[in-house]
C-alpha positions as CSV (number, residue, x, y, z in Angstrom):
1,K,66.9,102.9,108.4
2,Y,66.8,99.3,109.6
3,L,68.8,98.0,106.6
4,K,71.4,100.8,107.0
5,R,72.0,100.0,110.7
6,K,72.3,96.3,110.0
7,K,74.7,96.9,107.1
8,A,76.8,99.2,109.2
9,K,76.9,96.7,112.0
10,H,77.5,93.5,110.1
11,C,79.2,94.5,106.8
12,V,83.0,94.9,106.8
13,T,84.4,97.8,104.7
14,V,87.8,97.3,103.3
15,T,89.9,100.1,101.9
16,V,92.8,99.1,99.6
17,K,95.8,101.4,100.0
18,R,99.1,101.4,98.2
19,P,101.8,99.7,100.3
20,T,104.6,102.0,101.5
21,A,107.7,101.2,103.4
22,S,106.1,102.6,106.6
23,S,102.9,100.6,106.2
24,V,104.8,97.3,105.4
25,C,107.2,97.8,108.3
26,G,104.2,98.5,110.6
27,V,102.3,95.4,109.6
28,L,105.4,93.2,109.8
29,L,106.2,94.7,113.2
30,L,102.8,93.6,114.5
31,K,102.7,90.2,112.8
32,N,106.3,88.9,113.0
33,P,108.7,91.4,114.5
34,A,111.6,89.0,114.7
35,R,111.6,88.7,110.9
36,I,112.5,92.3,110.5
37,H,114.8,92.4,113.6
38,Y,112.2,94.5,115.5
39,M,112.8,97.5,113.3
40,R,110.2,100.2,113.8
41,N,109.0,102.7,111.2
42,D,111.0,105.6,112.6
43,T,114.2,103.5,112.6
44,L,113.7,102.6,108.9
45,G,113.1,106.3,108.2
46,H,116.3,107.3,110.0
47,L,118.2,104.6,108.2
48,L,117.0,105.9,104.8
49,A,117.7,109.6,105.7
50,A,121.1,108.9,107.1
51,S,122.1,106.9,104.0
52,N,121.0,109.8,101.7
53,V,119.0,107.6,99.4
54,S,117.5,109.7,96.5
55,A,116.5,109.2,92.9
56,N,119.3,108.5,90.3
57,S,121.5,106.9,93.0
58,R,123.3,103.6,92.9
59,I,122.9,101.9,96.2
60,L,124.7,98.9,97.6
61,C,122.6,97.4,100.4
62,L,123.3,94.6,102.9
63,D,119.8,93.6,103.9
64,A,119.2,91.1,106.8
65,C,115.6,92.1,107.3
66,G,114.1,89.9,104.6
67,G,114.1,92.5,101.9
68,L,112.4,95.3,103.9
69,I,115.4,97.7,103.6
70,T,115.8,96.8,99.9
71,G,112.1,97.5,99.2
72,A,112.3,100.8,101.1
73,V,115.3,101.9,99.1
74,A,113.7,100.8,95.8
75,E,110.6,102.8,96.8
76,R,112.6,105.9,97.6
77,L,114.4,105.5,94.2
78,G,111.1,105.2,92.4
79,G,112.6,103.3,89.5
80,Y,115.3,106.0,88.8
81,G,118.6,104.4,90.0
82,S,119.6,101.0,91.1
83,V,119.8,98.8,94.2
84,C,122.3,96.0,94.6
85,T,121.5,93.8,97.5
86,L,124.4,91.7,98.9
87,Q,124.2,88.4,100.6
88,K,126.9,86.5,102.6
89,D,126.7,83.2,100.9
90,A,125.7,81.7,97.6
91,N,122.2,80.9,98.7
92,P,119.5,83.3,97.5
93,P,118.7,85.8,100.3
94,P,115.2,85.9,101.8
95,T,114.0,89.0,100.0
96,D,110.3,88.0,99.8
97,I,109.2,91.2,101.6
98,V,110.0,93.1,98.4
99,R,107.0,91.4,96.9
100,F,104.8,93.1,99.5
101,F,105.6,96.5,98.0
102,N,103.8,95.6,94.7
103,F,106.4,97.4,92.6
104,D,105.9,97.9,88.9
105,E,108.3,96.4,86.3
106,K,110.6,99.5,86.2
107,C,111.2,99.3,90.0
108,M,111.8,95.6,90.0
109,K,114.4,95.9,87.2
110,A,116.3,98.4,89.4
111,I,116.8,95.7,92.1
112,T,119.8,93.3,91.7
113,I,120.7,90.5,94.0
114,A,124.4,89.4,94.3
115,S,126.6,87.5,96.7
116,F,129.9,88.7,98.2
117,S,131.7,86.0,96.1
118,D,130.2,87.5,92.9
119,L,131.3,91.0,93.9
120,I,134.8,89.8,94.7
121,K,135.0,88.0,91.3
122,A,133.8,91.1,89.5
123,R,136.3,93.3,91.3
124,E,139.2,90.9,90.4
125,E,138.1,90.9,86.7
126,A,137.8,94.7,86.7
127,A,141.3,94.9,88.2
128,K,142.7,92.6,85.5
129,V,141.3,94.5,82.5
130,P,142.8,97.9,83.3
131,A,146.2,96.3,84.1
132,S,146.4,94.7,80.7
133,E,145.2,97.9,79.0
134,D,147.8,99.9,80.9
135,A,150.6,97.5,79.9
136,A,149.5,97.7,76.3
137,Q,149.5,101.5,76.4
138,E,153.0,101.5,78.1
139,K,154.3,99.1,75.5
140,A,153.0,101.3,72.7
141,A,154.3,104.4,74.3
142,G,157.8,102.8,74.7
143,E,157.8,101.8,71.0
144,G,156.9,105.3,70.1
145,E,159.8,106.7,72.1
146,K,162.2,104.2,70.4
147,M,161.0,105.3,67.0
148,E,161.6,109.0,67.9
149,V,165.1,108.2,69.1
150,D,165.8,106.3,65.9
151,R,164.6,109.2,63.9
152,E,166.7,111.6,65.8
153,G,169.7,109.3,65.6
154,G,169.3,108.9,61.8
155,G,169.1,112.7,61.4
156,E,172.4,113.2,63.3
157,E,174.3,110.7,61.1
158,A,173.1,112.4,57.9
159,G,174.0,115.9,59.1
């Protein structure tokens, strides 16, 4: 009895739990609330619900909370889908909070980090490719019409 009482009084019991968006947000709100812009658990939940994040979605995320929103979205996706986190400048964004979620390799591969300049370059490249393909198709269609006209013209001369 004596040992049980002393053990209960002096020994610390630690329970390890899987980190979730709610628990990570709660801990960060207690430790350093300015880092996550004073976002509470319920606000994060409303944000995810309003954005309709579900599995097999492709999400474009502008995260200014150190990676909390990116991690919450990746958790909601569960490795099925993709998250692209944007940043304003070329410097890597502070997304170190994503590490706190302890995601497996499948979830980490679903997260991509890009800058606005990279997105604009990709959009310009995508706009150039279809334009050149369309021009080639129009040129080929125009040549096909000329051939048909020549065939028709040739038939009229013979007849």
